[in-house]
N, C-alpha and C positions, 0 to 999 in steps of 0.2 A: 479418517477424520475422528477426533476424539468426541465422544458423547458426553458433553458436559451438563447436560439438562435432561431430565427424564421425559420431557415433552418436546420432541424435536418436530418443528413445522417447517414446511417449505413455503416461501411466499416469493413473490416476484416484485421487486423494487427497481424500476428503471433497467429492466432487462438483467438485473443481477439476482440470481437465485441464492437465498440466504437460508441458513439453518441456525438452530439454537438462538431463537428469537425472544427478547424480553422487552417489556415496555414499562417504564417506570417514570413517574412525574413528567410527563410530556417528553420523554426521551426514548428513543427506538434504538436498541442495541442488537446487533446481529452479526453472527459470524458468516462471512462471504465463502460461499463454496470454493474450494481451491481452484485457482486459476494460474496460468504461467506468470512466473516471476523469474526475471534474470538479472544477475548482478553482471554489469559490463564496466571494464576497466580499460583505460588507454589515454594517451596524452597527444599522439601525433595528428597532424593536420589529414593524413591519410586515413587514420582511425576514424575520425569524426566524419569524414566524407563518405566512408564506406557504410558507417551506421546510418547516415542520412539516406543513402541510395537504398539500403536494404529495407529499413523501416519506414521511410518517408516521413521522417521526423528529425528536427534538429535538436541535438541534446543540450539542456539548459547548461549554461556556463556561469551564470550568476548564482551566488550563494544562496541556499535554501529555496530555490523555486523549481518549477516543473514546466514541461510542455507537453502537449498531447495531440492527438488526431483522433480520428473516428474510432480506431481500433486499440491503440496502446497510449499508455502514459509513461513518460520518464522523468523520474525525479533525482534531483542533484543529491549526492551524498558526501562527495569531496571533490576537489578540482580534477580528479582523474577517475571517479567512480560514480556510477548511476544505478538506479534500481528502475527496471522496465517491467511493467505489468500490463496484462490485457484488461480492457475497460469492462468486459463483460464475460459471461461463460459460455456464450453461444460459439459455435464452430470450434469445438475443442477437438483434441486429438491430432489428426494430420496437419492442421494448420499451424498449431503450437509447435509440433516437431519440425515442420518446414522451416519456421522462423528460426527455431534454435539451431538447427543443422546448417541453415544459410550463413547466420552470424559466425558459428563455429569455423566453417569452411572458409569464410572471407575475412575473418578477424583473427582467431587463435591460430589456425594453421599457417597463416601468412605472417604471424608474430607481430600483428599489429596492435595486440591487446589480448585481453582474456574475456571469456564469457562463461559464466557459471549459473547452472540452473539452480535456483534457491526456492523453487515453488514448494518444496516440502519443508524447508527451513523456516519460513515465515507464515504466520497465521495472519489473515486480514480480518479485521473487526470493523464494521461500519457503525458509526454513531451519528444519530440525527436528533434534532430538537433544540428547542430555545434555551434550555438549561445545559446544553452541551459543554460549554466552557467553564461553567461552575462546577461540573463533575470533574472535568480535567484538572482545573486548578486545585480542588481538594485533594489532590496527590501528586501535584508536578510542581517544580519550581520555575517552570518557564513563564514568562509574562505573555498571555495571549492577546493583549489589547490590540496590537497592530495585525497579529497573525489572523485574527478571526475575519478581518475585513479584506484580506488578500487572497481571492480565489487563486488556487494553485500554489499557495505557500507551502514550504515543507519545513519541518524541524526534526531533529534527533534529539531526544531528551529522556528523562526518567519519568516513569509514571509508577506510583507506588513502588518504588526502588527497582523497577523493571525497565531495561533499555527498551525504547519504542521509536518508531518512525511515524510521524503524524504528517498526513497529506490533508490539506484543506480543499476538499472536492468542490464546495458550494457553501453558501451561506447557511451556517448550523448544521453542516454535514461534512464529517471527516472520514477518512479511512486510516485506521491505525494498525500498523505491522509490528508484531511481536514474534519473538522466536518461540517456535512450537513448544519447546520444553518450559516456557514460562507462560503459556497461553491460558492454561486451566486456571492458574492463580489469579492472572489478571482479569479473566472472565468473571471469576467470583468476586473480586474486589470491586469491578465495575458494577456489578449488579448489586452488590450490597451498599455501595456508596450511593448509587442513584436513588435508593428508597429514601435517602435522607435529604435529598436536594429538593 
């Protein structure tokens, strides 16, 4: 994990361990410790049924939505693509490996779809606070007026010229997914911009 900040702190926010924590103008910005993230692709009824059986979740089929259960969240990326991630960092290791292997065995090997582990590709940044959408709007063309009131909403957009996936976890609380190679740049921009909100 990149060391973006000289003062690395570990905190516990709703069972999510975070590092690189910064607090600005009633905003709480933290990088969430790496958790399982899987890119899942497929179209057939058999694919959707098998995913449901393995993960005990129905993949969202409506644009820019998500579904979740106690353990995982699935966010819609396109009509045949989803990002699935664990809701917390507990029970790591064997459980994550079992989920991925079970999906690979029953989806990829049976040619129903594809499963790709993108845990190291994306960094997840959690942002909370009442000025959250002012911060995002300062560097993003997306209109957050409806988004901020829809728990579970998802959007893929640009933030400070960087591709991001934004998941509305709760009121004034989002998870932002950014490619690792752009994460240090975006982290710096978020912290710099938050000082002026």
